[in-house]
C-alpha positions in Angstrom: 25.5 33.6 106.0 26.4 35.3 102.7 24.3 34.3 99.6 27.6 33.0 98.1 28.1 30.6 101.1 24.7 29.4 101.1 24.5 28.6 97.3 28.0 26.9 97.7 26.8 24.8 100.5 23.8 23.7 98.2 26.2 22.8 95.5 28.5 20.8 98.0 25.5 18.9 99.2 24.5 18.1 95.5 21.2 20.1 95.7 22.4 22.1 92.9 24.2 21.0 89.7 27.8 22.0 90.1 28.2 23.3 86.5 25.0 25.4 86.7 26.0 26.6 89.9 29.3 27.6 89.0 27.7 29.9 86.1 25.3 31.4 88.9 28.2 32.0 91.0 30.4 33.8 88.4 27.3 35.8 87.6 26.8 36.8 91.3 30.4 37.8 91.8 30.2 40.2 88.6 26.7 41.7 90.0 28.3 42.2 93.4 31.4 44.1 91.8 29.2 46.3 89.8 26.5 47.0 92.4 28.8 47.7 95.3 30.6 50.3 93.4 27.3 52.2 93.4 25.2 50.9 96.5 27.8 49.9 98.9 29.1 46.6 100.3 25.9 45.4 102.0 23.2 46.9 99.7 25.1 46.0 96.6 25.6 42.4 97.9 21.8 42.0 98.6 20.8 43.4 95.3 23.4 41.2 93.5 21.9 38.1 95.1 18.3 39.2 94.3 19.0 39.6 90.8 21.1 36.5 90.5 18.3 34.5 92.2 15.7 35.9 89.8 17.8 35.0 86.9 18.7 31.5 88.0 15.1 30.7 88.9 13.9 31.9 85.6 16.4 29.9 83.8 15.7 26.8 85.8 12.0 27.1 85.0 12.9 27.6 81.2 14.9 24.6 81.2 12.2 22.5 82.7 9.7 24.0 80.0 12.3 23.2 77.3 12.4 19.5 78.3 8.7 19.2 78.4 8.2 21.1 75.2 10.8 18.6 73.4 8.7 15.5 74.8 5.7 17.0 73.5 7.2 17.6 70.2 8.6 14.0 69.9 5.4 12.5 70.8 3.6 14.6 68.2 6.2 13.5 65.5 5.7 9.9 66.5 2.0 10.0 66.5 2.1 11.7 63.0 4.6 9.1 61.4 2.4 6.4 62.7 -0.6 7.9 61.4 0.9 8.2 58.1 2.2 4.6 58.0 -1.3 3.4 59.0 -3.0 5.3 56.3 -0.4 4.0 53.7 -1.1 0.4 55.0 -4.9 1.0 54.4 -4.2 2.3 50.8 -2.0 -0.7 49.9 -4.8 -3.2 51.0 -7.4 -1.3 49.2 -8.0 -2.5 45.5 -8.1 0.0 42.6 -11.2 1.0 40.8 -10.8 -1.7 38.1 -10.1 -4.5 40.6 -6.3 -4.6 40.2 -3.5 -2.5 41.8 -4.2 -0.7 45.0 -4.9 2.8 46.1 -1.5 3.6 47.3 0.6 6.1 45.4 1.8 4.4 42.1 5.5 5.3 43.1 5.2 3.5 46.3 2.5 1.1 46.0 4.4 -1.4 43.6 6.8 -2.2 46.4 5.4 -3.3 49.8 8.9 -2.9 51.6 9.7 0.6 50.3 10.1 2.8 53.3 8.0 6.1 53.5 9.2 7.4 56.7 11.1 10.3 54.8 7.8 11.4 53.2 6.0 11.2 56.5 8.5 13.3 58.2 8.9 15.8 55.3 5.1 16.4 55.6 5.7 18.3 58.7 7.9 20.7 56.8 6.3 21.1 53.4 3.7 19.8 51.0 3.1 16.2 51.0 3.0 15.1 47.1 0.9 11.9 47.8 -1.6 13.8 50.1 -1.5 11.2 52.8 -0.7 13.6 55.6 -3.9 15.4 56.7 -1.9 18.0 59.0 -0.6 21.3 58.1 3.3 22.1 57.7 5.8 24.6 58.5 5.6 26.1 55.0 1.8 26.7 55.2 1.9 28.0 58.9 4.5 30.5 57.7 2.1 31.5 54.7 -0.7 32.1 57.2 1.3 34.2 59.6 2.8 36.3 56.9 -0.3 36.7 55.2 -2.2 37.7 58.5 0.6 40.2 59.1 0.4 41.8 55.6 -3.3 42.0 56.0 -2.9 43.9 59.2 -0.3 46.2 57.7 -1.6 46.5 54.2 -2.1 50.3 54.1 1.5 50.8 55.5 2.8 48.4 52.7 0.8 50.5 50.1 2.2 53.7 51.6 5.9 52.7 51.9 6.6 50.2 49.0 8.6 51.4 46.0 6.7 52.8 43.1 7.3 53.1 39.4 8.1 49.1 38.8 10.1 49.2 42.1 12.6 51.8 40.8 11.3 54.7 43.0 11.9 54.2 46.6 9.8 56.2 49.2 12.7 57.3 51.3 10.9 60.5 52.6 7.9 58.6 53.6 10.0 56.0 55.3 11.8 58.6 57.3 8.3 60.3 58.3 7.3 56.7 59.6 10.3 56.4 61.5 10.0 59.8 63.1 6.5 58.9 63.9 7.6 55.6 65.7 9.7 57.9 67.9 6.8 60.3 68.5 8.4 63.2 66.8 6.0 66.3 66.0 5.3 67.6 62.7 4.9 64.3 61.0 2.2 63.9 58.5 -0.9 62.1 59.6 -0.6 59.2 57.1 2.8 58.4 58.6 1.3 58.4 62.0 -1.3 56.0 60.9 1.3 53.8 59.4 3.4 53.8 62.4 0.4 52.8 64.5 -0.4 49.9 62.2 3.2 48.8 62.2 3.2 48.8 66.1 -0.1 46.7 66.1 1.4 44.3 63.5 4.6 43.9 65.3 2.7 43.1 68.5 0.5 40.5 66.9 3.9 38.7 65.7 5.6 39.1 69.1 2.4 37.6 70.9 2.5 34.6 68.4 6.3 34.2 68.9 5.8 34.1 72.7 2.7 31.9 72.3 4.9 29.1 70.8 7.5 29.3 73.7 9.7 32.0 72.1 11.8 34.2 74.5 10.9 37.7 73.7 10.3 40.5 76.3 7.5 42.7 76.0 8.9 46.2 75.4 6.4 48.9 75.9 8.4 51.3 73.7 9.7 48.9 71.0 9.6 50.6 67.7 11.4 48.9 64.8 13.4 45.8 64.1 17.4 46.3 63.4 18.4 45.3 60.0 20.8 42.2 60.1 24.4 42.9 60.8 26.6 42.7 57.6 29.6 40.6 59.1 31.9 42.3 56.5 30.9 45.7 58.0 31.5 44.6 61.4 34.8 42.9 60.9 36.1 46.0 58.9 35.3 48.1 61.8 36.8 45.7 64.5 35.2 44.9 67.8 36.0 48.0 69.9 34.8 50.5 67.0 31.4 48.4 66.8 31.1 48.4 70.6 31.6 52.2 70.8 29.1 52.8 68.1 26.5 50.6 69.8 27.2 52.2 73.2 26.9 55.8 71.7 23.6 55.0 69.9 21.7 52.7 72.2 19.0 53.7 74.6 20.1 51.9 77.9 17.1 52.9 79.8 15.1 51.0 77.4 17.1 47.8 77.5 15.1 45.4 79.7 16.6 42.2 81.1 13.8 39.9 80.3 14.7 37.6 83.2 14.3 40.2 85.8 11.9 42.6 84.0 14.1 45.4 85.0 16.6 47.6 83.5 19.4 45.5 82.2 22.7 46.1 84.5 26.0 47.0 82.8 27.3 43.3 83.1 24.4 41.6 81.3 24.5 44.5 78.7 28.1 44.1 78.0 27.5 40.2 77.7 24.8 40.9 75.2 26.9 43.2 73.1 29.7 41.0 73.1 27.4 38.1 71.9 26.1 40.1 69.2 29.5 41.2 67.9 30.8 37.8 68.3 28.3 36.2 66.2 28.6 38.9 63.5 32.4 37.8 63.5 31.0 34.4 63.0 33.8 32.5 64.9 36.5 35.0 63.9 36.8 36.1 67.6 37.7 34.0 70.7 40.1 31.1 71.2 40.3 28.0 68.9 38.3 25.3 70.2 37.3 21.7 69.2 33.8 22.1 70.6 30.9 21.8 68.5 29.7 25.3 67.7 25.8 24.7 67.3 23.3 27.3 66.5 21.3 28.9 69.3 17.8 27.5 70.2 15.4 29.1 68.1 13.1 30.1 70.9 16.1 32.1 72.2 17.5 33.7 69.0 15.9 36.9 69.2 17.9 38.2 72.1 21.0 39.3 70.3 21.7 42.5 68.3 17.9 42.6 66.8 16.8 43.7 70.5 19.0 47.0 70.8 16.9 49.8 71.3 18.2 53.1 69.8 17.9 56.7 70.9 16.4 58.3 67.9 15.7 57.8 64.3 19.1 59.3 63.5 20.7 56.6 65.8 18.8 53.9 64.0 19.8 55.2 60.5 23.4 55.3 61.7 23.6 51.8 62.9 21.7 50.5 59.7 24.3 52.5 57.5 27.5 51.5 59.2 26.5 47.9 60.4 23.3 46.8 58.6 22.7 44.9 55.5 20.4 47.6 54.3 19.4 51.0 55.4 15.6 51.0 54.7 13.2 51.0 57.6 10.4 49.5 55.3 12.8 46.7 54.3 13.4 46.1 58.0 9.6 45.9 58.6 9.3 43.4 55.8 12.2 41.3 56.9 10.7 41.1 60.3 7.4 39.9 59.1 9.1 37.1 57.0 11.5 36.3 59.7 9.0 36.0 62.4 6.6 34.2 60.5 9.1 31.5 59.6 10.3 31.3 63.2 6.8 31.0 64.6 5.9 28.3 61.9 9.1 26.2 62.8 8.3 26.3 66.6 4.7 25.8 66.1 5.4 22.5 64.3 8.7 21.4 65.8 9.0 22.9 69.3 11.2 25.5 70.8 14.3 23.9 69.6 13.8 22.6 65.8 17.4 21.7 65.6 16.7 19.1 68.2 13.7 18.0 66.5 15.5 17.5 63.3 18.0 15.3 65.1 15.2 13.2 66.6 13.6 12.9 63.0 16.9 11.7 61.3 17.3 9.2 64.2 13.7 7.8 63.2 15.0 7.4 59.8 18.2 5.7 60.8 16.3 3.3 63.0 14.0 2.2 60.1 17.0 0.0 58.7 17.0 -2.0 61.8 13.1 -2.1 62.2 12.4 -3.3 58.6 15.4 -5.5 58.2 14.6 -9.0 57.1 16.1 -11.7 58.9 16.3 -15.2 57.1 14.2 -17.9 59.0 15.9 -20.8 60.9 17.2 -23.2 58.7 17.4 -21.0 55.7 19.5 -21.8 53.0 22.5 -19.9 51.7 20.6 -18.7 48.9 17.6 -17.4 51.0 20.1 -15.7 53.2 21.7 -13.9 50.4 18.6 -12.9 49.0 17.5 -11.3 52.5 21.0 -9.6 52.5 20.2 -8.1 49.0 16.8 -7.0 50.1 18.3 -5.3 53.3 20.9 -3.5 51.1 18.1 -2.3 48.8 16.3 -1.0 52.2 19.5 0.5 53.1 19.8 2.5 50.0 16.2 3.5 50.0 16.6 4.9 53.4 19.7 6.7 52.6 17.7 8.3 49.8 14.9 9.2 52.2 17.3 10.8 54.5 18.9 13.0 51.8 15.5 14.0 50.7 14.5 15.1 54.2 17.6 17.1 54.7 17.1 18.8 51.5 13.4 19.7 52.2 14.6 20.9 55.5 17.4 23.1 54.2 14.8 24.7 51.9 12.1 25.3 54.5 14.5 26.5 57.1 16.3 28.8 54.6 19.7 27.0 55.3 20.3 26.6 51.5 19.5 30.3 50.8 22.3 31.4 53.0 25.3 32.0 50.8 28.7 30.2 51.5 30.4 33.0 49.5 28.2 36.1 49.3 30.3 37.7 46.6 30.1 34.7 44.4 26.4 34.1 45.1 25.7 38.0 44.1 27.7 37.7 40.8 25.8 34.6 39.6 22.5 36.1 40.9 23.1 39.3 39.0 23.8 37.4 35.7 20.6 35.3 36.1 18.6 38.5 36.9 20.0 40.1 33.9 19.0 37.2 31.6 15.4 37.2 33.2 15.1 41.0 32.4 16.2 40.0 28.9 14.4 37.0 28.1 11.0 36.7 30.2 9.3 39.2 28.4 7.0 37.1 26.5 6.5 34.5 29.3 2.8 35.7 29.7 2.1 33.9 26.5 3.4 30.6 27.9 1.3 31.2 31.1 -2.1 30.8 29.1 -1.7 27.1 30.4 -2.6 28.5 33.9 -6.3 28.7 32.8 -6.2 24.9 32.3 -4.8 24.3 35.9 -7.3 26.8 37.3 -10.2 25.0 35.6 -8.9 21.5 36.5 -8.4 22.3 40.2 -11.8 24.1 40.4 -13.4 21.1 38.9 -11.7 18.8 41.6 -12.9 21.1 44.4 -16.4 21.6 42.9 -16.0 25.4 42.4 -17.7 26.9 39.5 -14.9 27.9 37.1 -16.9 30.7 35.5 -17.1 32.4 38.8 -13.3 32.3 39.2 -12.8 33.8 35.7 -15.3 36.5 36.3 -13.5 37.5 39.4 -10.2 37.4 37.8 -11.5 39.7 35.1 -12.8 42.3 37.6 -9.7 42.2 39.4 -7.6 42.9 36.3 -9.6 45.9 35.6 -9.0 47.2 39.1 -5.3 47.4 39.0 -5.1 49.9 41.8 -7.0 48.0 44.5 -6.4 44.3 43.4 -3.1 43.8 45.3 -4.8 45.5 48.6 -7.8 43.3 48.2 -5.5 40.2 48.0 -3.7 41.4 51.2 -7.2 42.0 53.0 -7.9 38.4 52.0 -4.8 37.3 53.9 -3.1 36.0 50.9 0.8 36.3 50.6 2.1 38.3 47.8 5.8 39.2 48.2 5.5 41.6 45.1 3.0 43.7 47.4 5.9 44.5 49.5 8.3 44.5 46.5 11.3 43.2 48.5 14.2 42.8 46.2 15.3 39.4 45.8 12.2 37.4 46.6 11.7 34.2 44.6 9.4 34.0 41.6 8.2 31.0 40.0 10.2 31.8 36.9 13.2 33.8 38.4 13.7 31.5 41.3 16.2 33.8 43.2 16.5 34.9 46.7 19.7 36.6 46.8 19.5 40.4 46.7 21.3 41.9 43.6 20.3 45.5 43.4 19.5 47.0 40.0 19.6 43.8 38.2 16.8 42.4 40.5 14.7 45.3 39.8 15.3 45.1 36.1 14.1 41.4 36.2 11.1 42.4 38.4 10.2 45.2 36.3 10.2 43.1 33.2 7.9 40.6 34.5 5.5 43.4 35.8 5.4 45.1 32.4 4.8 42.1 30.6 1.5 41.5 32.7 2.6 38.1 33.9 2.8 39.1 37.6 -0.7 40.7 37.3 -2.1 37.8 35.4 -0.8 35.2 38.0 -1.7 37.2 41.0 -5.2 38.0 39.8 -6.1 34.3 39.0 -4.6 33.3 42.3 -6.8 35.9 44.2 -9.9 35.1 42.1 -9.5 31.3 43.0 -8.9 32.0 46.7 -11.8 34.5 46.7 -14.2 31.8 45.2 -13.2 29.3 47.9 -13.8 32.0 50.5 -17.2 32.8 49.0 -18.1 29.0 49.1 -17.3 28.8 52.7 -19.5 31.9 53.5 -22.4 30.5 51.5 -21.9 27.0 53.4 -21.7 28.4 57.0 -25.3 27.9 57.7 -25.2 24.1 56.9 -24.6 21.5 59.6 -21.7 19.0 59.0 -23.8 16.2 57.5 -25.6 18.7 55.2 -22.4 19.9 53.5 -21.7 19.0 49.9 -19.7 15.7 49.5 -16.9 17.3 47.4 -16.5 19.9 50.2 -16.4 17.4 52.9 -13.8 15.4 50.9 -11.6 18.3 50.5 -12.0 19.0 54.3 -10.8 15.3 54.9 -7.7 15.9 52.8 -6.8 18.7 55.1 -7.8 17.2 58.4 -10.8 19.5 59.0 -13.4 17.7 61.0 -16.8 18.4 62.4 -15.4 20.2 65.3 -13.3 22.4 63.1 -16.4 23.1 61.0 -18.3 24.3 64.0 -15.8 26.8 64.7 -15.2 27.9 61.1 -19.0 28.1 60.4 -19.6 30.3 63.6 -17.0 33.0 62.5 -18.3 36.0 61.2 -17.6 36.7 57.3 -15.7 39.7 56.0 -18.0 41.8 53.7 -15.9 44.6 51.8 -19.2 45.4 50.2 -22.9 44.6 50.6 -24.0 41.0 49.6 -20.3 39.9 49.2 -19.4 37.9 52.1 -16.1 36.0 52.4 -14.9 33.5 55.2 -11.1 33.8 55.6 -8.7 32.1 58.1 -8.5 35.5 59.6 -12.1 35.6 60.5 -11.7 32.2 62.2 -8.7 33.6 64.1 -10.9 36.1 65.7 -12.2 33.3 67.9 -9.1 33.8 70.0 -8.9 30.2 71.4 -6.3 27.6 70.6 -9.1 25.5 69.0 -9.7 28.6 66.7 -6.2 28.8 65.8 -5.8 25.2 64.8 -9.0 25.2 62.7 -7.8 28.5 61.0 -4.2 26.9 60.3 -6.1 24.0 58.6 -8.5 26.3 56.6 -5.4 28.4 55.5 -3.5 25.1 54.5 -6.5 24.1 52.5 -6.9 27.5 50.6 -3.1 28.1 50.0 -2.6 24.7 48.8 -5.3 24.4 46.4 -4.6 27.9 45.2 -1.0 26.7 44.6 -2.5 23.8 42.6 -4.6 26.1 40.6 -1.9 28.7 39.9 1.4 26.6 40.0 3.7 28.7 42.1 7.1 28.1 43.8 7.0 25.2 46.1 9.4 24.2 48.8 9.1 20.5 48.1 9.7 21.1 44.3 12.4 23.6 45.0 14.0 21.0 47.3 14.1 18.3 44.7 15.5 20.5 42.2 18.4 22.0 44.2 19.3 19.0 46.2 22.0 19.6 48.7 23.6 22.5 46.7 24.3 25.8 48.4 24.3 29.3 47.2 27.8 30.9 46.9 29.4 27.6 45.9 30.6 27.0 42.4 28.5 23.8 42.2 25.4 25.5 43.9 25.6 28.5 41.6 26.1 26.3 38.4 23.3 24.1 39.5 20.8 27.2 40.1 21.8 28.5 36.7 21.2 25.1 34.9 17.7 25.0 36.6 16.7 28.6 36.0 13.1 28.7 34.5 12.8 25.0 35.2 10.9 25.3 38.5 7.4 25.6 36.8 7.5 22.5 34.8 9.1 20.7 37.6 6.3 22.0 39.9 3.6 20.8 37.4 5.0 17.2 37.6 5.3 17.2 41.5 1.9 18.7 42.0 -0.6 17.6 39.4 0.9 14.5 38.1 1.6 13.3 41.5 -2.0 14.2 42.7 -3.2 12.0 39.5 -1.3 8.9 40.7 -1.4 9.7 44.6 -4.3 7.1 45.0 -2.9 4.5 42.7 -5.5 3.1 40.2 -8.3 5.7 41.3 -10.5 6.5 38.3 -11.1 10.1 39.5 -7.6 11.0 40.2 -6.3 9.5 37.0 -9.2 11.5 35.2 -7.8 14.6 36.8 -4.4 13.9 35.5 -5.7 13.1 32.0 -7.8 16.4 32.1 -4.7 18.4 33.3 -2.7 17.1 30.5 -5.4 17.7 27.8 -6.2 21.1 29.1 -2.6 22.2 29.2 -1.9 20.8 26.0 -4.9 22.8 24.2 -3.4 25.9 25.8 -0.1 25.1 24.8 -1.0 24.8 21.3 -2.8 28.1 21.6 0.2 29.8 23.2 2.6 28.2 20.6 0.5 29.9 17.7 0.5 33.0 19.6 4.3 33.0 19.9 4.5 32.2 16.1 2.4 35.3 15.3 4.4 37.5 17.8 7.7 36.2 15.9 6.4 37.6 12.6 5.3 34.1 11.2 2.0 32.7 10.2 0.5 30.1 12.6 1.5 26.6 12.2 -0.5 24.1 10.4 -2.4 21.8 12.7 -3.6 19.4 9.9 -3.4 15.9 11.6 -3.0 14.3 8.3 0.2 16.2 7.6 3.7 15.4 9.2 4.3 19.1 9.8 1.0 19.4 11.5 1.6 16.3 13.9 5.0 17.9 14.7 3.4 21.1 15.5 1.0 19.2 17.9 3.9 17.7 19.5 5.4 21.0 20.0 2.3 22.7 21.5 1.8 19.7 23.9 5.3 20.3 25.2 4.7 23.9 25.4 1.5 23.5 27.4 3.4 21.7 30.1 5.8 24.8 30.6 8.4 22.6 28.6 8.5 24.9 25.5 12.3 24.7 25.6 12.2 21.1 24.9 9.8 21.4 22.2 12.2 23.9 20.3 15.0 21.3 20.8 12.9 18.4 19.2 11.9 20.4 16.1 14.9 22.6 15.1 18.6 22.4 15.2 18.8 25.5 17.4 16.6 26.9 20.2 14.7 30.0 19.9 17.7 31.9 21.5 20.2 30.1 18.8 22.0 27.8 21.3 22.8 24.2 20.9 21.0 21.5 22.6 23.7 21.0 25.3 23.8 24.6 26.2 20.0 24.7 26.4 20.0 21.7 28.8 22.8 23.5 30.8 20.5 26.5 31.3 20.2 30.0 30.0 23.4 31.3 31.6 25.6 28.9 29.7 23.5 29.6 26.6 24.3 33.2 27.0 28.1 32.5 27.4 28.0 30.2 24.3 26.3 33.0 22.5 29.1 35.6 23.5 32.0 33.7 23.8 31.3 31.3 20.9 29.1 33.0 18.2 30.7 36.4 18.9 34.4 36.0 20.3 35.8 32.5 19.3 34.2 32.5 15.8 35.7 35.9 14.7 39.1 34.7 16.5 39.1 31.6 14.2 38.1 33.8 11.2 41.1 36.2 12.0 43.4 33.2 12.4 42.5 31.9 9.0 43.0 35.2 7.4 39.1 35.5 6.7 37.0 38.6 6.9 35.8 39.2 10.5 32.4 40.5 11.8 33.3 42.0 15.2 30.9 44.9 14.9 27.9 43.3 13.5 28.2 40.2 15.9 28.8 42.5 18.8 25.7 44.7 17.9 23.4 41.7 17.3 24.6 39.7 20.4 24.3 42.2 23.1 21.3 44.1 21.6 19.4 40.9 21.8 20.3 40.7 25.5 18.9 44.1 26.3 16.6 44.2 29.4 13.0 44.5 28.1 13.9 43.5 24.5 11.5 40.3 24.6 8.3 42.1 25.9 5.5 40.5 23.9 3.8 43.7 22.8 7.0 45.4 21.5 9.4 42.5 20.8 8.7 42.2 17.0 8.8 45.9 16.4 12.0 46.1 18.4 13.4 43.2 16.3 12.5 44.5 13.1 12.9 48.3 13.7 16.1 48.1 15.8 17.9 44.8 15.7 17.4 44.0 12.2 18.3 47.4 11.0 21.4 47.4 13.1 22.5 44.0 11.6 22.0 45.4 8.1 24.0 48.5 8.9 26.8 46.6 10.4 26.9 43.1 9.2 27.1 42.3 5.3 25.8 38.8 6.0 22.5 40.0 7.4 20.5 39.6 4.1 21.6 36.2 3.7 20.9 35.4 7.3 17.3 36.8 6.8 16.9 34.6 3.8 18.0 31.4 5.8 15.5 32.3 8.3 12.5 32.2 5.9 13.9 29.1 4.1 14.0 27.2 7.3 10.5 28.3 8.4 9.3 27.0 5.0 11.2 23.7 5.1 10.5 22.8 8.7 6.9 23.8 9.0 5.8 25.3 5.8 5.5 28.7 7.3 5.8 32.2 5.9 6.5 35.4 7.5 3.8 38.1 7.5 6.4 40.5 8.7 9.8 39.5 7.0 13.1 39.9 8.8 14.8 43.1 7.8 11.7 45.0 6.8 10.5 48.0 8.8 7.0 47.4 8.2 4.7 44.1 7.7 3.6 43.0 4.3 0.3 41.8 5.6 -1.7 40.6 8.5 -1.1 36.9 9.8 -2.8 34.3 7.8 -5.0 32.5 10.3 -6.2 30.2 7.6 -2.8 28.4 7.6 -4.0 26.8 10.9 -6.2 24.3 9.1 -5.3 24.7 5.3 -7.8 24.0 2.7 -10.7 24.3 5.1 
């Protein structure tokens, strides 16, 4: 009996599902046709049957595993949401420290009927602002994996990353490493070492991907990931040209069928090729259909064009050039690390099919309306029934908000909201925002002095000696060459170490690649010292935490400091976890300098060690983010909502919220932490200390900005109205809200824009400055027959937007020596404008200029005694 007849009989008898069986029979027919052409009828049919049996068996087992995985995932989610609800219930029943109120988050605890399931489910994805969830999340696991991969590949990153503030690429070194990966001779030993480190790093990621159920074959000679295919390049070439290009460059002998473990036959290869091109066309090929086109299960998503193996370095470069979104092997490596880390994190928390988990989570939110609905008791009056109806309507509205919040967090964590709908539009807006950042953020370092307050307050909450943190930061600042490397060796994730263009920044906030503009913005921030400042403080804080753990490792659980145990409790670290953490061998980069890192715990090799390391990494990364307020998925989701990059609404909103992520994160982190336990004295004290500390440093930053602008410091005399206004402005500055301080105390902001344009964001402000103050104003003058000032306005408008023009150490000299002189040369109104600036400073705040507008040299030094006049 032939294999086909046998299998058909099993289908007819119901032993095999007819739909699945039909697919297997189709595959068997194609295999027979291919093999019989080379092996003959009998041998070909036998080989076809063997291959089809292997693949069908593997697929059947895979489907069973997928079902089991989905059950485990759903059970875990249910257990977590129940735990969240129980903890919240305990908090609502616990009296506040002063005998009134409760310990539930202030926003939630005032309403006993307010649903919390959205926060519970969101905690699996990103930071829980109320610190009820004790488990880790997708965002933090991604940080751990990416940090561990960068730690393993740190020497390669340093060797290959762009130098000269990101403007000088290392194309020669990249090609040398690519040649080393293909075992070419005559390659420098340094490139060989980097290639070896990359291979080991890629294996770590591949093992992690397979460990969470990802379908990824183990290829002995896998070398380098392929850059994502640019759909426009693929469509421009057309299916046949792309297929021919791939066939010409692919190494067929290295293409392994993961189901059989053997060389992929022609039929399966052509299916893979067709699938890869089809996905690049994104639905532009094939017949129209009403069927839902869902995304591929994440566990199976790395078996398309990314697994093609190319014959040579030249073949890889040709494919990258003709089809890829970039041509850099180094960028391919960094994208691979980031992409694999995100995929592993998603599957680690949400199973092999996160999209299925998402649908399950949304269904839980939907069911809450029925579970929590209020039914009027028997015999209830019409008034009571109406009251129940209103409460149910309010509940329904709350749940709709919860659902939308969850979907927004999902879009941020999964990266959905960073995939542009219209790439061309997204790149144009991103370019504009990058250019504004390059021109406007040169003095942002001064505003960041408030970071010292958040570092101190977070260190205090965690029982860490603040002076040790500051001492470490100073040491790292003095060792510029090795500081980033040390951070990577600690396992900290710093995207600037890899310097991939378009990564998000806490101030820039972009994720769209935009070429030169992105490099200018990054260079401006690096030159200002802001990136170095932030990274060194973050590294110093994490270093002190790791040093504390190394010192405490000899203590039993009951002997640990109460503050440390309380911190462990916030992140679900129990006695069993501590035993594994304490047993790890600390890292000692130099004698008597021991640091206990998550990477050291991972060395244990068991699942328990992995879980303990994840919890430890969650604690260290999260507290480090509180210390140095950084980009945060929860806050970014709240800011961007359901807007999408590459849409007019999405781009306008991204422009409006440019520079706003920092103050928003301060609120969702420190202010939320202050009220996360209701009327808890220590928590509220944390909030008060944070406010006071940031206000003091804000006042200091405000005075530094005044001096940097050529003016004497503001009076801080509390008995004077101008002094009180200065205090208010400094307090707003301390929270990263300096722009609102400007709006409260003068008619126009520091950039000369109106309130409305400032609220609409710097992009609208720039447009107002160009279109209003320059173009439209001169058109109106010309229409009235008055003298126009095209040249002067153009020179002053565009010169002030030059990249690097606001660098704090050169801004005033550039203003006085270049812009002011340019204005005097081109604009007869310049001297009147300068006089008005001096008059405004005297009238508003009683200030004088120590370096007057229009003068090429200062008259005197700043009058520091103006801070407290008469004393």
